[in-house]
N, C-alpha and C positions, 0 to 999 in steps of 0.2 A: 425480369419478364412476368406478367400476370398468372395468378392459377388459373386453370380450364372453370370457366360456367358449368350451370348444371345442366344442359344443354349440350354440351359438348362432351362433357362426362358420359352423358347418356349414347351419343351418337359412337364414342371411343366404344366404350362396352356393348353395341350392339354389331360394331363393327368386327369384334372381337368373339361373337357369340356363334356358336356353329348353328345353321339351320338346319333341321334334317328335309328331307325330301318324299317324296311318296314311295320310292325306290325303297328306301330307309325304314320306312317304320313296317312295324310287325303287320305281318298279313295273316287274315283271321287263317285258322284252318277248317279244313272243311269238316263237316261232322259225320260220325262213323255211326252209321244204323246197327242198330243190333237184327238181326234175323230171328224171323217168328218163330213161335214156339210152335211145339204140334197141335197145343190145346187152340193157339192163336189162329193155326190154320183148318180147325177144325170147327172153328166157330163162324155160322152164315150173316153174324154180325161184323166182322174183321174186316177194317178197312170201307167198310160202307158207309159213306153220308146220310143223312135225315133225309135230305134233298131223294138223293138216289128212292130211298127204301120208300116213299111217299110215291116217289113215280111210279116204281112198280106194281105195289100195292093198288093204284089207282088204275095202272093197265088191266089188271088181271082180274079184280074185283069189281073198281067202279064204286064212289061215291056211295051210294045206298046202301051196298051190303058193309062198306066200311062205318058208315052210321049207324048200323045195328049193332055190328060188332063192339065197338069203341063209341061209346054215349058221348058225343061234342058234338055241339052245336056248328061246330067249324066243318065238322062231316057232311051236318046232317039239312043245315040251312045255307044254302047260297056256296056250298063249298069250292074253295078257290084253294092252291099250292101256298099264296103267299099266306095268307090267314092261318092255313094252319099248320102251316112250318113256325109259323111266328107263337103259336099257341103250344104248339108242341116243344118249342125250345125255353119256354116259361113252364111249363106243366110238367114235372116227371111221374105222377103216375098216368097220364095219359099217354106219353111217349113211350113208357112200360109196356102198356098196352099192346099199342102198336108195331113195336118191337116182336112181342111174342107173335100176331100173326102175321108179320114177316117169316119168321121164323115156321110157324108152321104150313105159309104159302112153299117158302124154298125145299121144306122136308116133302112135302105133298109131290113135289115137282121132281126131287131124289127118285121118290118112291114110283112115280108113273115112270121115268125114264129105265130102273131097275128090271 
């Protein structure tokens, strides 16, 4: 009787191997979220996206006033959400000024409600 060829050895090895099915695979665990702290809950910027901030500011103040308060061209010359968001995402100092303006707006709304 002759010895098995390399192909036959590979076939034998594969037939003896146990394959894992999808049900055997370890399922990814659900990420447990931390509860928001009191400080985060009191922060008007917590959970608010930059696009939402910009939309609310534009609705409340308009592009002209925003261009006066935050001296950036994308608010002053042919303003649009797309150009403003792109610039603010790249430019930290301008983003900080817009966030300050947003916080002032939120605080003034809260004072009016009281």
